C-alpha positions in Angstrom: 0.0 0.1 0.0 1.0 3.5 -0.4 1.9 6.1 2.1 -1.7 7.8 1.7 -3.5 4.7 1.7 -1.4 3.4 5.0 -2.1 7.0 6.5 -5.9 6.8 5.9 -6.0 3.1 7.3 -4.3 4.0 10.5 -6.5 7.5 10.5 -3.4 10.0 10.8 -1.8 12.3 8.5 1.0 11.4 6.1 3.8 13.1 7.6 3.3 11.6 10.9 2.8 8.0 9.5 6.2 8.3 7.3 8.0 9.7 10.6 6.9 6.7 12.5 7.8 4.3 9.8 11.4 5.7 9.5 11.6 5.2 13.5 10.2 1.7 13.6 10.1 -0.2 10.2 13.3 -1.6 8.1 13.6 0.1 4.8 13.9 -2.3 1.8 12.0 -4.9 4.1 9.1 -3.5 5.1 8.8 -0.3 3.1 10.5 1.1 0.4 11.0 4.3 -1.8 8.2 4.7 -4.9 9.6 8.2 -5.9 10.0 11.4 -4.3 8.3 11.7 -1.0 6.1 8.5 -1.7 6.6 4.8 -0.3 5.0 1.5 -0.7 4.4 -0.5 2.5 4.1 -4.1 3.4 1.1 -5.7 5.1 3.5 -6.2 8.0 4.5 -2.8 8.1 0.7 -2.1 8.8 0.3 -4.5 11.6 3.8 -3.1 13.2 2.7 0.4 13.1 -0.8 -0.3 14.5 1.2 -1.9 17.5 3.4 1.1 18.0 0.5 3.7 17.9 -1.6 1.5 20.3 1.5 1.5 22.4 1.6 5.5 22.2 -1.7 6.1 22.9 -1.5 3.6 26.2 1.4 5.7 27.8 
């Protein structure tokens, strides 16, 4: 899925989702560049970011 699709799925803006991805995901494995300021994410990336967001909200 693309950056915008991932952001929509997580219900956050694209900049925040991208920042989380760069902090918590492995580039080349869970996401990769698809042009200027656009990335493609694996289904595993969505699961991992959902877990990160849930943990942050619980703090």
